[in-house]
Structure formats: C-alpha cells, structure tokens
LUMSE-299073 format. One record per residue: residue number from 1; residue in three letters; x, y, z of N, C-alpha, C in turn. Coordinates in nm, 4 decimals. Layout:
<nodes>
> NUM	ala	X	Y	Z	X	Y	Z	X	Y	Z
...
</nodes>
This chain:
<nodes>
> 1	met	0.0840	-0.1176	0.0000	0.0000	0.0000	0.0000	0.0882	0.1234	0.0000
> 2	ser	0.0702	0.2133	-0.0930	0.1516	0.3334	-0.0990	0.1025	0.4342	0.0032
> 3	cys	0.1914	0.5202	0.0442	0.1580	0.6217	0.1442	0.1023	0.7433	0.0749
> 4	pro	-0.0214	0.7812	0.1065	-0.0785	0.8996	0.0449	-0.0121	1.0261	0.0967
> 5	ser	-0.0220	1.1330	0.0215	0.0308	1.2613	0.0653	-0.0535	1.3132	0.1795
> 6	pro	0.0095	1.3842	0.2755	-0.0696	1.4441	0.3829	-0.1707	1.5406	0.3243
> 7	arg	-0.2941	1.5304	0.3695	-0.3977	1.6223	0.3258	-0.5043	1.6251	0.4339
> 8	pro	-0.5663	1.7397	0.4536	-0.6730	1.7457	0.5524	-0.7871	1.6520	0.5106
> 9	ser	-0.8389	1.5788	0.6060	-0.9524	1.4917	0.5771	-1.0169	1.4488	0.7068
> 10	lys	-1.1353	1.3921	0.6960	-1.2003	1.3357	0.8136	-1.1165	1.2240	0.8723
> 11	thr	-1.0478	1.1501	0.7884	-0.9646	1.0402	0.8361	-0.8606	1.0918	0.9331
> 12	leu	-0.7926	1.1994	0.8969	-0.6912	1.2532	0.9861	-0.7538	1.3081	1.1135
> 13	arg	-0.8697	1.3683	1.1009	-0.9353	1.4237	1.2174	-0.9702	1.3149	1.3176
> 14	phe	-1.0113	1.2006	1.2718	-1.0556	1.0952	1.3612	-0.9530	0.9845	1.3755
> 15	gly	-0.8467	0.9856	1.2975	-0.7364	0.8928	1.3144	-0.7739	0.7468	1.3078
> 16	val	-0.8389	0.7006	1.2042	-0.8785	0.5603	1.1966	-0.7721	0.4729	1.1328
> 17	gly	-0.6625	0.5292	1.0937	-0.5565	0.4466	1.0396	-0.5606	0.4295	0.8893
> 18	ile	-0.6455	0.5003	0.8190	-0.6504	0.4899	0.6741	-0.5313	0.5652	0.6143
> 19	ala	-0.4916	0.6732	0.6782	-0.3790	0.7515	0.6290	-0.2482	0.6817	0.6612
> 20	ala	-0.1413	0.7259	0.5980	-0.0099	0.6682	0.6234	0.0291	0.6889	0.7687
> 21	ala	0.1086	0.5990	0.8223	0.1489	0.6050	0.9626	0.2166	0.7366	0.9965
> 22	ala	0.3020	0.7837	0.9102	0.3714	0.9085	0.9383	0.2739	1.0238	0.9505
> 23	val	0.1698	1.0236	0.8708	0.0692	1.1277	0.8773	-0.0155	1.1101	1.0020
> 24	leu	-0.0591	0.9888	1.0289	-0.1455	0.9626	1.1434	-0.0779	1.0007	1.2733
> 25	thr	0.0470	0.9623	1.2909	0.1115	0.9861	1.4180	0.1520	1.1310	1.4357
> 26	ala	0.1432	1.2121	1.3301	0.1809	1.3516	1.3398	0.0634	1.4419	1.3773
> 27	val	-0.0564	1.3889	1.3823	-0.1731	1.4701	1.4127	-0.2497	1.4100	1.5294
> 28	pro	-0.3274	1.4925	1.5992	-0.4105	1.4359	1.7049	-0.5003	1.3268	1.6490
> 29	ala	-0.5102	1.2170	1.7217	-0.5773	1.1000	1.6684	-0.7281	1.0981	1.6908
> 30	tyr	-0.7750	1.1452	1.8039	-0.9168	1.1319	1.8334	-0.9696	1.2574	1.8986
> 31	arg	-1.0985	1.2755	1.8833	-1.1656	1.3891	1.9447	-1.2304	1.3451	2.0747
> 32	ala	-1.2061	1.4184	2.1816	-1.2666	1.3859	2.3094	-1.3951	1.4638	2.3322
> 33	val	-1.4169	1.5676	2.2562	-1.5323	1.6535	2.2746	-1.6450	1.6078	2.1826
> 34	ala	-1.7641	1.6000	2.2371	-1.8790	1.5608	2.1546	-1.8969	1.6609	2.0416
> 35	ser	-1.9364	1.6113	1.9270	-1.9628	1.7012	1.8149	-2.0860	1.6523	1.7409
> 36	ala	-2.1452	1.7424	1.6662	-2.2620	1.7050	1.5879	-2.2252	1.6005	1.4835
> 37	ala	-2.0993	1.6014	1.4387	-2.0563	1.5095	1.3336	-2.0547	1.3649	1.3802
> 38	asp	-2.0114	1.3393	1.5021	-1.9990	1.1997	1.5420	-2.0588	1.1664	1.6775
> 39	gly	-2.0690	1.2605	1.7668	-2.1301	1.2343	1.8961	-2.0441	1.1541	1.9925
> 40	thr	-1.9225	1.1157	1.9541	-1.8389	1.0409	2.0465	-1.7686	1.1350	2.1428
> 41	thr	-1.7427	1.0872	2.2618	-1.6799	1.1674	2.3664	-1.5675	1.0868	2.4296
> 42	ala	-1.5037	1.1465	2.5268	-1.3984	1.0777	2.6015	-1.4530	0.9500	2.6653
> 43	ser	-1.5794	0.9484	2.7044	-1.6374	0.8279	2.7654	-1.6492	0.7132	2.6657
> 44	asp	-1.6392	0.7431	2.5360	-1.6378	0.6399	2.4314	-1.4960	0.5955	2.3980
> 45	gly	-1.3977	0.6549	2.4651	-1.2588	0.6236	2.4363	-1.1955	0.7195	2.3388
> 46	ala	-1.2674	0.8234	2.2977	-1.2115	0.9219	2.2057	-1.1070	1.0057	2.2787
> 47	leu	-0.9993	1.0363	2.2087	-0.8947	1.1231	2.2610	-0.8844	1.2461	2.1723
> 48	asp	-0.8570	1.3611	2.2324	-0.8425	1.4842	2.1542	-0.6993	1.5067	2.1084
> 49	arg	-0.6071	1.4254	2.1594	-0.4659	1.4348	2.1240	-0.3978	1.3080	2.1740
> 50	pro	-0.2793	1.2779	2.1249	-0.2054	1.1655	2.1822	-0.1772	1.1935	2.3297
> 51	val	-0.1799	1.0886	2.4113	-0.1607	1.1049	2.5545	-0.0512	1.0120	2.6045
> 52	ser	0.0015	1.0451	2.7185	0.0996	0.9596	2.7844	0.0312	0.8318	2.8307
> 53	pro	0.1011	0.7182	2.8276	0.0417	0.5948	2.8799	0.0164	0.6019	3.0310
> 54	phe	0.0682	0.7054	3.0961	0.0516	0.7224	3.2405	-0.0598	0.8212	3.2738
> 55	asp	-0.1334	0.8654	3.1733	-0.2372	0.9664	3.1895	-0.3678	0.9010	3.2355
> 56	asp	-0.3763	0.8723	3.3650	-0.4950	0.8078	3.4212	-0.6173	0.8982	3.4101
> 57	gly	-0.7341	0.8381	3.4247	-0.8581	0.9134	3.4216	-0.9177	0.9272	3.2827
> 58	arg	-0.8647	0.8555	3.1877	-0.9177	0.8558	3.0507	-0.9664	0.7152	3.0197
> 59	pro	-1.0928	0.6995	2.9848	-1.1430	0.5650	2.9526	-1.0595	0.4923	2.8474
> 60	ala	-1.0031	0.5655	2.7513	-0.9208	0.5018	2.6481	-0.8048	0.4238	2.7096
> 61	leu	-0.7549	0.4688	2.8240	-0.6474	0.3987	2.8944	-0.7015	0.3138	3.0083
> 62	asp	-0.7910	0.3710	3.0871	-0.8406	0.3024	3.2066	-0.9135	0.1726	3.1752
> 63	arg	-0.9712	0.1621	3.0551	-1.0473	0.0425	3.0200	-0.9670	-0.0567	2.9359
> 64	leu	-0.8356	-0.0307	2.9215	-0.7487	-0.1285	2.8566	-0.7326	-0.2497	2.9470
> 65	asp	-0.7066	-0.3646	2.8873	-0.6718	-0.4831	2.9640	-0.5549	-0.4454	3.0563
> 66	pro	-0.5642	-0.4764	3.1865	-0.4586	-0.4359	3.2802	-0.3188	-0.4851	3.2403
> 67	ala	-0.3086	-0.6059	3.1874	-0.1778	-0.6577	3.1462	-0.1226	-0.5784	3.0274
> 68	leu	-0.2087	-0.5400	2.9344	-0.1659	-0.4599	2.8203	-0.1176	-0.3229	2.8676
> 69	leu	-0.1950	-0.2591	2.9543	-0.1563	-0.1274	3.0037	-0.0237	-0.1350	3.0789
> 70	ala	-0.0055	-0.2372	3.1604	0.1202	-0.2535	3.2352	0.2378	-0.2716	3.1389
> 71	ala	0.2187	-0.3500	3.0341	0.3253	-0.3721	2.9362	0.3604	-0.2429	2.8636
> 72	val	0.2590	-0.1676	2.8225	0.2828	-0.0409	2.7526	0.3544	0.0566	2.8449
> 73	arg	0.3138	0.0625	2.9701	0.3787	0.1548	3.0637	0.5248	0.1168	3.0883
> 74	gln	0.5538	-0.0113	3.1018	0.6928	-0.0521	3.1210	0.7748	-0.0232	2.9968
> 75	ala	0.7189	-0.0505	2.8804	0.7883	-0.0185	2.7558	0.8136	0.1321	2.7463
> 76	ala	0.7163	0.2128	2.7858	0.7322	0.3585	2.7807	0.8453	0.4043	2.8723
> 77	arg	0.8553	0.3460	2.9913	0.9652	0.3806	3.0822	1.1005	0.3484	3.0174
> 78	asp	1.1101	0.2306	2.9593	1.2362	0.1884	2.8995	1.2669	0.2671	2.7723
> 79	ala	1.1662	0.2971	2.6933	1.1868	0.3767	2.5722	1.2364	0.5164	2.6090
> 80	arg	1.1819	0.5719	2.7148	1.2231	0.7054	2.7588	1.3731	0.7078	2.7898
> 81	arg	1.4240	0.5991	2.8480	1.5689	0.5906	2.8754	1.6496	0.5906	2.7455
> 82	asp	1.5874	0.5468	2.6370	1.6525	0.5489	2.5054	1.6230	0.6777	2.4294
> 83	gly	1.5574	0.7729	2.4941	1.5265	0.9001	2.4302	1.4039	0.8988	2.3419
> 84	val	1.3182	0.7972	2.3579	1.1977	0.7842	2.2758	1.0753	0.7986	2.3660
> 85	glu	0.9822	0.8831	2.3261	0.8607	0.9080	2.4030	0.7429	0.8357	2.3392
> 86	leu	0.6896	0.7339	2.4057	0.5701	0.6645	2.3566	0.4467	0.7444	2.3934
> 87	gln	0.3570	0.7591	2.2979	0.2284	0.8236	2.3199	0.1190	0.7285	2.2736
> 88	val	0.0039	0.7366	2.3374	-0.1107	0.6556	2.2985	-0.2011	0.7412	2.2110
> 89	asn	-0.2232	0.6945	2.0877	-0.3153	0.7621	1.9962	-0.4566	0.7085	2.0120
> 90	ser	-0.4679	0.5839	2.0550	-0.5976	0.5212	2.0766	-0.5772	0.3978	2.1619
> 91	gly	-0.6753	0.3695	2.2430	-0.6736	0.2481	2.3237	-0.8098	0.1833	2.3165
> 92	trp	-0.8749	0.1696	2.4337	-1.0097	0.1143	2.4367	-1.1038	0.2092	2.3627
> 93	arg	-1.1988	0.1498	2.2903	-1.3048	0.2256	2.2224	-1.4387	0.1594	2.2511
> 94	ser	-1.5397	0.2400	2.2691	-1.6747	0.1856	2.2837	-1.7196	0.1269	2.1503
> 95	pro	-1.8160	0.0341	2.1526	-1.8697	-0.0158	2.0255	-1.9240	0.0977	1.9378
> 96	arg	-1.9857	0.1971	2.0002	-2.0405	0.3100	1.9243	-1.9293	0.3867	1.8527
> 97	his	-1.8195	0.4106	1.9230	-1.7068	0.4819	1.8632	-1.6453	0.3995	1.7495
> 98	gln	-1.6272	0.2698	1.7728	-1.5705	0.1828	1.6699	-1.6597	0.1799	1.5459
> 99	gln	-1.7907	0.1710	1.5662	-1.8832	0.1695	1.4527	-1.8768	0.3001	1.3761
> 100	his	-1.8687	0.4097	1.4483	-1.8578	0.5393	1.3809	-1.7309	0.5451	1.2950
> 101	leu	-1.6185	0.4973	1.3492	-1.4936	0.4978	1.2737	-1.5054	0.4126	1.1480
> 102	leu	-1.5703	0.2974	1.1611	-1.5904	0.2114	1.0444	-1.6813	0.2797	0.9427
> 103	asp	-1.7922	0.3353	0.9872	-1.8848	0.4034	0.8965	-1.8156	0.5172	0.8218
> 104	glu	-1.7352	0.5939	0.8941	-1.6643	0.7045	0.8322	-1.5636	0.6547	0.7289
> 105	ala	-1.4920	0.5477	0.7614	-1.3938	0.4922	0.6674	-1.4623	0.4359	0.5430
> 106	val	-1.5760	0.3706	0.5609	-1.6506	0.3176	0.4467	-1.6973	0.4320	0.3576
> 107	ala	-1.7485	0.5391	0.4177	-1.7957	0.6536	0.3394	-1.6819	0.7179	0.2616
> 108	glu	-1.5647	0.7226	0.3203	-1.4527	0.7901	0.2548	-1.3786	0.7004	0.1559
> 109	his	-1.3688	0.5692	0.1864	-1.2805	0.4821	0.1068	-1.3495	0.3624	0.0435
> 110	gly	-1.4755	0.3411	0.0744	-1.5439	0.2219	0.0253	-1.5256	0.1060	0.1215
> 111	ser	-1.6137	0.0118	0.1120	-1.6199	-0.0982	0.2086	-1.4942	-0.1843	0.2131
> 112	asp	-1.4456	-0.2270	0.0972	-1.3309	-0.3180	0.0954	-1.2068	-0.2551	0.1579
> 113	glu	-1.1722	-0.1340	0.1164	-1.0533	-0.0676	0.1708	-1.0723	-0.0361	0.3187
> 114	ala	-1.1883	0.0084	0.3577	-1.2126	0.0422	0.4978	-1.1932	-0.0793	0.5881
> 115	arg	-1.2422	-0.1946	0.5474	-1.2323	-0.3146	0.6308	-1.0903	-0.3702	0.6391
> 116	arg	-1.0008	-0.3208	0.5557	-0.8603	-0.3579	0.5692	-0.7984	-0.2909	0.6913
> 117	gln	-0.8638	-0.1826	0.7401	-0.8026	-0.1054	0.8470	-0.8930	-0.0809	0.9671
> 118	val	-1.0220	-0.0947	0.9516	-1.1142	-0.0682	1.0627	-1.2108	-0.1856	1.0732
> 119	leu	-1.2040	-0.2563	1.1832	-1.2915	-0.3720	1.2026	-1.4239	-0.3308	1.2640
> 120	pro	-1.5298	-0.4090	1.2407	-1.6564	-0.3811	1.3089	-1.6406	-0.4023	1.4594
> 121	pro	-1.7275	-0.3420	1.5386	-1.7144	-0.3510	1.6842	-1.7041	-0.4941	1.7380
> 122	asp	-1.7740	-0.5890	1.6790	-1.7714	-0.7250	1.7322	-1.6413	-0.7989	1.7007
> 123	arg	-1.5524	-0.7381	1.6207	-1.4247	-0.8017	1.5868	-1.3034	-0.7188	1.6282
> 124	ser	-1.3251	-0.6005	1.6788	-1.2151	-0.5105	1.7101	-1.1544	-0.5381	1.8472
> 125	ser	-1.0236	-0.5499	1.8515	-0.9531	-0.5660	1.9790	-0.9543	-0.4367	2.0599
> 126	his	-0.9778	-0.3244	1.9949	-0.9893	-0.1991	2.0701	-1.1134	-0.2019	2.1589
> 127	val	-1.2215	-0.2569	2.1107	-1.3469	-0.2598	2.1866	-1.3337	-0.3464	2.3121
> 128	thr	-1.2529	-0.4482	2.3047	-1.2318	-0.5348	2.4219	-1.1179	-0.4859	2.5103
> 129	gly	-1.0503	-0.3787	2.4706	-0.9403	-0.3248	2.5496	-0.8103	-0.4011	2.5327
> 130	arg	-0.7996	-0.4785	2.4241	-0.6794	-0.5594	2.4032	-0.5896	-0.5056	2.2923
> 131	ala	-0.6076	-0.3797	2.2528	-0.5233	-0.3194	2.1491	-0.4960	-0.1739	2.1841
> 132	val	-0.3796	-0.1283	2.1405	-0.3416	0.0104	2.1622	-0.2682	0.0590	2.0376
> 133	asp	-0.2953	0.1837	2.0005	-0.2267	0.2474	1.8887	-0.1262	0.3454	1.9475
> 134	ile	-0.0002	0.3308	1.9055	0.1108	0.4071	1.9618	0.1665	0.5011	1.8561
> 135	gly	0.2201	0.6114	1.8986	0.2903	0.7047	1.8126	0.3897	0.7807	1.8969
> 136	pro	0.4671	0.8669	1.8389	0.4851	0.8918	1.6966	0.5640	0.7792	1.6291
> 137	val	0.6033	0.8002	1.5056	0.6672	0.6957	1.4263	0.7906	0.6390	1.4956
> 138	glu	0.8734	0.7258	1.5572	0.9932	0.6734	1.6243	0.9568	0.5817	1.7405
> 139	ala	0.8437	0.6050	1.8050	0.7972	0.5148	1.9104	0.7499	0.3823	1.8510
> 140	asp	0.6827	0.3892	1.7375	0.6408	0.2662	1.6693	0.7621	0.1819	1.6316
> 141	arg	0.8617	0.2464	1.5776	0.9839	0.1749	1.5377	1.0534	0.1141	1.6600
> 142	trp	1.0564	0.1886	1.7700	1.1170	0.1369	1.8932	1.0416	0.0122	1.9386
> 143	leu	0.9085	0.0188	1.9378	0.8284	-0.0970	1.9803	0.8414	-0.2141	1.8841
> 144	gln	0.8577	-0.1889	1.7570	0.8805	-0.2993	1.6635	1.0066	-0.3761	1.7019
> 145	arg	1.1106	-0.3037	1.7436	1.2364	-0.3681	1.7826	1.2310	-0.4292	1.9220
> 146	his	1.1688	-0.3610	2.0171	1.1767	-0.4001	2.1581	1.0469	-0.4546	2.2162
> 147	gly	0.9362	-0.4396	2.1449	0.8059	-0.4808	2.1967	0.7973	-0.6244	2.2459
> 148	pro	0.8556	-0.7215	2.1761	0.8455	-0.8599	2.2237	0.8997	-0.8809	2.3657
> 149	ala	0.9923	-0.7984	2.4087	1.0431	-0.8092	2.5459	0.9325	-0.7849	2.6483
> 150	tyr	0.8269	-0.7163	2.6073	0.7132	-0.6848	2.6948	0.5891	-0.7657	2.6566
> 151	gly	0.6013	-0.8473	2.5530	0.4866	-0.9222	2.5003	0.4080	-0.8451	2.3969
> 152	leu	0.4552	-0.7269	2.3589	0.3840	-0.6388	2.2656	0.4264	-0.6665	2.1228
> 153	cys	0.3285	-0.6891	2.0371	0.3564	-0.7233	1.8979	0.2755	-0.6335	1.8051
> 154	gln	0.3398	-0.5918	1.6966	0.2676	-0.5255	1.5885	0.1861	-0.6339	1.5195
> 155	val	0.0569	-0.6137	1.5081	-0.0322	-0.7180	1.4572	-0.0467	-0.7122	1.3054
> 156	tyr	-0.0629	-0.5914	1.2505	-0.0920	-0.5762	1.1084	0.0249	-0.5088	1.0370
> 157	ala	0.0653	-0.5643	0.9244	0.1772	-0.5089	0.8480	0.1483	-0.3669	0.8007
> 158	asn	0.0220	-0.3343	0.7762	-0.0117	-0.2013	0.7250	-0.0436	-0.1003	0.8352
> 159	glu	-0.0263	-0.1378	0.9606	-0.0513	-0.0461	1.0726	0.0650	-0.0556	1.1701
> 160	ile	0.1675	0.0268	1.1490	0.2851	0.0177	1.2347	0.2565	0.0621	1.3775
> 161	trp	0.1429	0.1237	1.4007	0.1077	0.1794	1.5311	0.0240	0.0851	1.6175
> 162	his	-0.0300	-0.0222	1.5634	-0.1254	-0.1083	1.6338	-0.0512	-0.2234	1.7014
> 163	phe	-0.0606	-0.2285	1.8370	0.0079	-0.3313	1.9158	-0.0892	-0.4021	2.0088
> 164	glu	-0.0640	-0.5296	2.0252	-0.1403	-0.6130	2.1177	-0.0438	-0.7059	2.1906
> 165	leu	-0.0894	-0.7582	2.3050	-0.0121	-0.8626	2.3728	-0.0339	-0.9912	2.2952
> 166	arg	0.0696	-1.0396	2.2288	0.0550	-1.1584	2.1454	0.1595	-1.2654	2.1780
> 167	thr	0.2436	-1.2404	2.2778	0.3441	-1.3372	2.3190	0.3750	-1.3140	2.4656
> 168	ala	0.4393	-1.4093	2.5274	0.4886	-1.3897	2.6635	0.6052	-1.2915	2.6573
> 169	pro	0.6249	-1.2113	2.7609	0.7403	-1.1212	2.7594	0.8689	-1.1986	2.7290
> 170	gly	0.9434	-1.1457	2.6319	1.0671	-1.2102	2.5897	1.0482	-1.3146	2.4810
> 171	gly	0.9224	-1.3433	2.4449	0.8935	-1.4426	2.3422	0.9050	-1.3845	2.2027
> 172	ser	0.8632	-1.4632	2.1075	0.8639	-1.4204	1.9674	0.7224	-1.3858	1.9245
> 173	cys	0.7101	-1.2785	1.8519	0.5796	-1.2380	1.8006	0.5403	-1.3273	1.6836
> 174	pro	0.4115	-1.3541	1.6695	0.3658	-1.4289	1.5519	0.3841	-1.3435	1.4267
> 175	pro	0.3808	-1.4058	1.3101	0.3909	-1.3264	1.1873	0.2786	-1.2223	1.1806
> 176	arg	0.3114	-1.1078	1.1241	0.2116	-1.0017	1.1082	0.1100	-1.0419	1.0030
> 177	leu	-0.0135	-1.0049	1.0294	-0.1179	-1.0212	0.9282	-0.1048	-0.9065	0.8285
> 178	pro	-0.1414	-0.9270	0.7036	-0.1272	-0.8180	0.6057	-0.2093	-0.6950	0.6435
> 179	asp	-0.3307	-0.7167	0.6965	-0.4179	-0.6083	0.7362	-0.5309	-0.6655	0.8212
> 180	ala	-0.6183	-0.5777	0.8698	-0.7252	-0.6195	0.9610	-0.8211	-0.7187	0.8991
> 181	ser	-0.8404	-0.7137	0.7689	-0.9355	-0.8060	0.7064	-0.8846	-0.9504	0.7067
> 182	ala	-0.7552	-0.9708	0.7283	-0.6959	-1.1049	0.7244	-0.7149	-1.1816	0.8542
> 183	gly	-0.7555	-1.1144	0.9592	-0.7654	-1.1840	1.0869	-0.8994	-1.1806	1.1401
</nodes>
C-alpha cells in the first residue's frame, strides 16, 4: 500500500488508520469533545490528542486490559531511557465509537478498503481493550524492535502503530497479518 500525501480529511481528524502512519502519528488521533458530526466523547474512548500511557482518568487507557496497560507503561519507561517518548493515539473504544470509525472509513474509502483497516465492533480488539495504537513513528519503530520483550507485537503489516499482547514477555511475536481483514 503506498503512502498517500498528507492532506486534511475526516480520516486525519478521527485517526482511523486509513492515512499513512507518518501522517497519522503527526496529528491528534481522536476527538474527546462531543460534536454534531460523530457524537463520540472521552467516555467512548475518544482522545483529543495523543496522551501519555501514564495519563490516568481517561477511559481510552483506564479500560485497557490491565496486562496490556502494564506492558505499555513498562515499555514507555524503557523507551524514555533510550530518548523515545511513547504516546497513545488510541486504546479502548466503545462499540459506538468503533462503529462510527468504520462508517466514516466506508464513506470515505469504500467498504473493501475500509475493512482492511477498521474492524466492526464485534471483531475489534480496541473494543475489548486488548489493542493500543502508539505514536509517533519513532515510538512505533522502537516498539517494533523491543516490543516482544514486553509481550507487545505489531499485529498488522499495514498499521505500524497497532500493538497487542501476542506473546509472553521475551517471546517471539507471531507473523504479522497483512491487514485487519486477514484476521
């Protein structure tokens, strides 16, 4: 998949991962304030900007699987020692928020392309709190190299920011799926 040029769009505003990773991680990923356009709020897991993994009091973080959150926080501590700052662009999402992201992606890109990157609520690991999107790009690259030490694995080849616990700490990550539609 080629990387599109940065351009203003609803995709960038809501950060669903349709845009290239470099573009996505350079802009605020989610809106925390309710709007007429989508109606999602912080209580749905929406974020108005990337946040620290230590930023308690946000459902996007507080409703993550505790083991996933602990792994991300430990990785963030260790990355910081290497001069890399991990930020969370997205974590837990309500089914309503996930459905909105899918609907928006379908409207903008068509059904087939949208489903390569945004799963329906009943299939999304974000809805169950078992997935986290990390940025910026240097943090993604750091986690690609060091994530298995914490059990964190990049799941999809086309989403360098999407990580889940997929191995025991220190284990080997399974092969990446080409995209969300493959799993």
